[in-house]
N, C-alpha and C positions, 0 to 999 in steps of 0.2 A: 342234651345231656344234662344240663342242670335241671329241667323240669323231671326228668326221670329220676335225679337223685332226692329231689323233694318228694315225689309221689312214692319213692320206695320207703323214705323216712317216716311218712305218715302211716304207711302200711306196717313199718316196723315198729313204730311206738307202743302199741299194746306189749309187743315182746320185750320190748326194753323196760317198761314198767314192771313187766311180770318178772324179769331177772332181778330187778331191784327189790321187789316183794319177796322173792325166793330168797335172795341174799340175807334179807331182814330176818328170816326164820332162825337163822345161825347167829346173827349179828344185829340186834335192834338199831344198830346206828344206821343202817341203810334206810330204816324207816322215818328217821327223822328229818325233817326238812324236806321232805320228798317234795314239796311245792316249788322248791327253788330249781330242781332239775327240769321244771316246766317255765322257768323264768318267772315264776311267783317270788313270794316273800317280800319281806319289807324292803322299801327302797334304802339305799345307801345313799351318803353324800356325794353329790353330783360333781362332775369336772375333774375327776382325779385320774389315777393310774390303776390299771386293772393289770393283776399278776396271776397267771395260772401255772399252779403246779400239782399235776395229777394225784401224786401219793407222796407217801413219807419220804422217798429218797428224793424226790425233787423238791419238796417242801424243805428238807434239811440244806439243800445246796443252795435255794432261793432265799432263804431267811437272811444271808448276808447282804444279798442284792437289794431286798425289801428295805432294809436298815439302811443302806447308802443312799436310797431314794428318798426315802423321809428325811434324812439329814441334808439332802441337795435341795429338796424343796418340801419343807415342813408346812409350807401353805396349801401342800395339796393332799387330799384323802388318798389313802390306798385300799383297794379291795383285792383280797387274795381269793381266788376259787381253787378248790380241789375237787376231786372225782371220788375218792374214797373216804369213808369215815375216819379210818386211821389217818389219812392224810390231812383232814380236818382237824382232828384232836392234835396232831403235831404241830400243826400252825397255831392254833390256839395257846399250845404251851411255849412255843419259841417267841411268838411276836404278841400274844395278848390282846389287848383292847386297843393297841395301836393302829390296827387296821381292822376293817370288815371282812368278815368271814362268810363265803356262800359257797353252794355246789355250783360247778359249772353247769349250764343248761344242757339237756339233749341238743344235738345239732339240727333242730327243726326249723324251719324258716319262721314261722310265727312265733315259736318260743324264744328264738334269737332276738327278735324284735321285742320281744317283753322285758329280756334280759338288758338289751342296752337302754330300753327306757327307764329302767328302773337303778340303772348305774351311771349311764351317761359318761363313760370314761372318755379322756381325751389322750390317752396313750396306753397302748396294750402291749403286755410283755408275756411270751409263752416260754416257759422254761423246759429245755430240752425240747422234743418234737412230738408234737401232737397237731395232726392236720384236721381241722375242722372246717368244711368248705362254707358252710353257711355263716359260721361265725368270722371267717376271715373275710368272705364276701361282705358280711355286714360292716366290718371294720374299713373295707374300701369304699363303700357306698356312703358312709358317714366321715369319710377323711380322717379316720383315726389311724396315727401311725402304730404299725405293727411290727414289734421286734421278736424273732427267734432267737432267744439266748440259750449259749451252750447246746446248739442245735446239732442233731446228728441223723443222718440217714444211712442205714446198712445196706450193703450192696444187695441183699435179697428182699430189702424192701422197695427197691425202685419201680418196680413194675406198679404195685398198688399205689405208691406216691405218685408216680407218673399219671394214672388214671385219675386220681383224686385231684392232682392239680389243674387238670383241665376245667374243673369247676370253678377255679378262682384265679384263671391264668392271669388276667389283667392285673388283679392285686398283687398276685406274686411278682409279676415283672416290673411293677411300679410302685407298689405300695409296702411292700414287706422289706424290713432290714434283716439281714440274717448274720448272726455272731455264730459261726460254725465252730466246732470242736477242734476239727482238724482239715488240713488241705483236702484229704479224701472226701470228706463230708462235705465241703464246699463244693468241689468238682461235681459230688451227685446232686447237689441242690441246683446248680447251674444246668445239669444235664436234664431237670425236670421243669425248666422255664425260669429261675431264679435270675433276676438282674445282676450280671457279674459286678458293676459298680456299687452294689448293695449288698454284696456278699462277702464277709470279712472273717478271716480266721483267727479266733481270740483264744481259744484252749476250752479245757473242760473246768467248768464253775465249780464243780465238786472238790477239785485240788484246794479250793480256797476255805474248806471247812475249818473252823477253828473251834477248839474243844472249849466247853464252858470253863471259866476259869477255877471252878471248885472240884472240877472232876478227879485231878490227881489226889488230892487230898483225900477226898470222899473215897476215893479208888483204894488208897492205901489203909483206911480205916476198914474197908471190908476185907481187904486180904487179911488183916490182923484177925478178922472174926472167923474166916476160913481155915487159918492156920498159916502162919508165916512160912514154916518148915516143909509144909505140906505141898505136894506135885499137884497144880491144878490148871486143868484146860478147860476152855468153853467152846460150845458148840452154838452160836448163835444164829437167829433167824431160820431155824430148820422149818423144813416142809414135810408133808405127808410122803412117806418113803425113806426119808433122810434119818429119822429118829433109830430105827431099827439098825441101820448101818452105824451109827454114832455109837449106839449101845453094844454092838458086837465089837466094834473097836476098843471100848472102853474095857470090856473082858479082857482083851488082848494085852492092853495098857497095863491093867492090874496084876497081869503075871510077871511083869518087870518091875512095876512099881506098885505093890499092895496098898499102899497108902493113897495112891491118886484118887482126886475128887474131879468128877465130870461137872460142870455147871450148864444145865441144859436150857436152852431159851427157845421156845417154839415161836415161829412168826406171828402166827393168827391165834388169838387169846380163845377162839371158839373151838379149837383143836384141844385144848388143855384136858378135857375129860378123856380123850383118846388117849393121850400120852401119859396120863395118870393109870389109867387100865394097863397100857403097855409096860410100864414099870413094874407094876403088881405083878402081872403076867408072867414077867421074866425073873421075878423073885429079888429086883434090886433093893436094897436099903436105902431109901430116899427121904428127902422132906421138901415142903414145898417152902417158896419165900414168904409168901402171906401167912403161913401158919406161925411164923416167929419161933419155931424150933431151932434149937441151936444145931450147928453143922459139927457133930462129933466125929471122931475118928471113925466111927462104925458106918458113917453116912456114904454111900458111894456117890450119890447123885443128888445135886441141888436143883430142883426144878424152879425154873424162875417163872412166876405166874402174875406177874406185874408189868406194867408197861413203862417205858422210858428209862430203864435201869440197864440196858444192855451196854452201854458204852463203859459203865461203872465196873460191871464183869470184866469186859475186855481188859481194862486197866490193873484189876485184880488177878488177873491169870497169868500163867507163864506163857502160854501159846493159844492161838485163837484160830477155830475152825469156823468161818463164814458160810452160811446154808445158801439153800436156793441154788446150788451149784452142783450137787450130786444127781439131781432131779433137774429135768429141762425147765427150769423157772426163769432162769437168766441170771442168777447171782445176786448178792446184796453188797451193802456197803464195806468195802475193803479199808476205806480211808480212816475210820474211827480206830481201829486197832493199829493202822500205821501211823496215826498221830500220836498214839501212847506209846509208840516204839516196840510193838509186839510182833513175834513173827508170825507169819499167817500161813493158813492151809485154805484151800478151795478146791472144789470140784472142777470138772471141765466145762461146765455150761456157766458161762460169764458173758453171755450175748448182750445182757443190759448195759454192761460198762466193759466191755471188752479191752479197750485201750488201756485203761487202769490196770486193770488184772495182767494184761502183757507186761506192762512196765514194772510191776511189783515183781512179776516171775522172771522178768531180765535180769533185774539187779540182785535176785537171791532173796528178796525180802519174803516171797509168797512161793509155796510149792503146790503143784495140782495131784491130787489123789483122786481114784476112780472107784474104790471100793473099802469095806472095812479093813483088809490086810494092809493096804497101803497108807489109809489113815492111821492105823494103830502103829505102824512103824515109825512114821515121822513124829506122831506124838510122842512115843516111847523115846525117841533119839533126842527130842529136844528138851523133854522134862529131865533126861540124864546129862546135859549138856548147856550149862549156863553160859559160856564164852559164846557157844553158837548161837544162843538166844538173844544174848546182847548184840553180836555182830549183825545178825539178820533184821532184828528190830530196828538198829540203826539205820540200815540200808533203806528200809522202807520209810522211815521218817525222812531221811535226807531227800530220797525221790519225791516225796510229797512237796517239801520246801522247795525244792528246785522248780517245780511247776506251778507254784502260786502264780498269781498276777492277772488271771482271767478277769476277776472281778473289777479291778481298777480299767482294765481295757474295755469291758463291758459298760461300765458307768460313762467313761468317754464316748463311747458310741451313742449312747443314749441322751447325753446331755444336750447336744445340739438340738433335738427334738422337744425338749422341755419348754424354751422359750415360746414356742408356737402354741403353749397351752394358754397363753393370756388373752387370745381371741375368745369370744363368746361360744360356748359349747353348742354344737348343732342337736338339734331335737329329733331329727328324722330315726 
């Protein structure tokens, strides 16, 4: 089975490289540091901690863990790997040069060996769940403790994970420590071969998200620029197929609130040209963030074409719709608007963080919409009802506060592994 996986990997390597090159046509970030995906690139300081967070959401939730590890063992270097350019950019923004930044290598046997030769970690932490058979097997061969942090397995993923787990079953049963998000996740890990004694329920690390301290003041200043008395709603992290629904909803909202402003924040920068063309085709009066043009009462839509400012616009708005959820992308981060005390709207597709979405819906902090009419109805109601906005926003904030603590439990789980790092690193 393992030999078959290795052979398939090498056969598919040209396809994987082709996908990276094709993605780079629209986003040149995919072309940068491409050698790292094959285990190349400059070596990093050896003998430290390797933390992998696939993309923006995982990087966001792992940043506090990385800082805690640096504080616990300042003598140990930390290398953070990501898969997407957006994830790497976010890691650079949050962690700067306190850590080394690399792309995770393709899961090919020889490539994995090169990666370990250049990083030589003594502890590996994978945030949430990505199963990389060769990387996991490589940790087992080299005696590197491996922790799956804030780990989750959806019921529909079980057959695929069970097949993959056969490729590193010995490591899974003896060498991997799992900090599961829920008891259901822990049970599913045990069902694919995880050692029950090494499988713990710690909660979701994302609940420990902390707003940067300057966000409230900057958001308040931004709201003054948008118009303190003006109704403002934000559609954040939208994907293909969602902008049309959002704009249809906005037309309906403006029938009741003629001065309402929509702040539209597409998820992917490479789609901005499409969104600009869509706004022009539909005849919306809009300005872009980078234009520096004032958001006058005549402006219907502010198109945010910058990176890293979404949280500020959540803070400046009256109500937040979080995208990637009206289309089957899996949803995006509801915790940022919750931390700001904002009422939230989301589509039905939240399988990337289903537990978080369900919790906010249960306490009345979030509501599920399915189309433009339902989105418009709830936005309209919220914009006209300040006490309801305040009540539902407080409910989301309280729910997040009540579920904090995963970071402390996770650090406590990892700390016993750290003293072992005093032994000489193995070079295999």
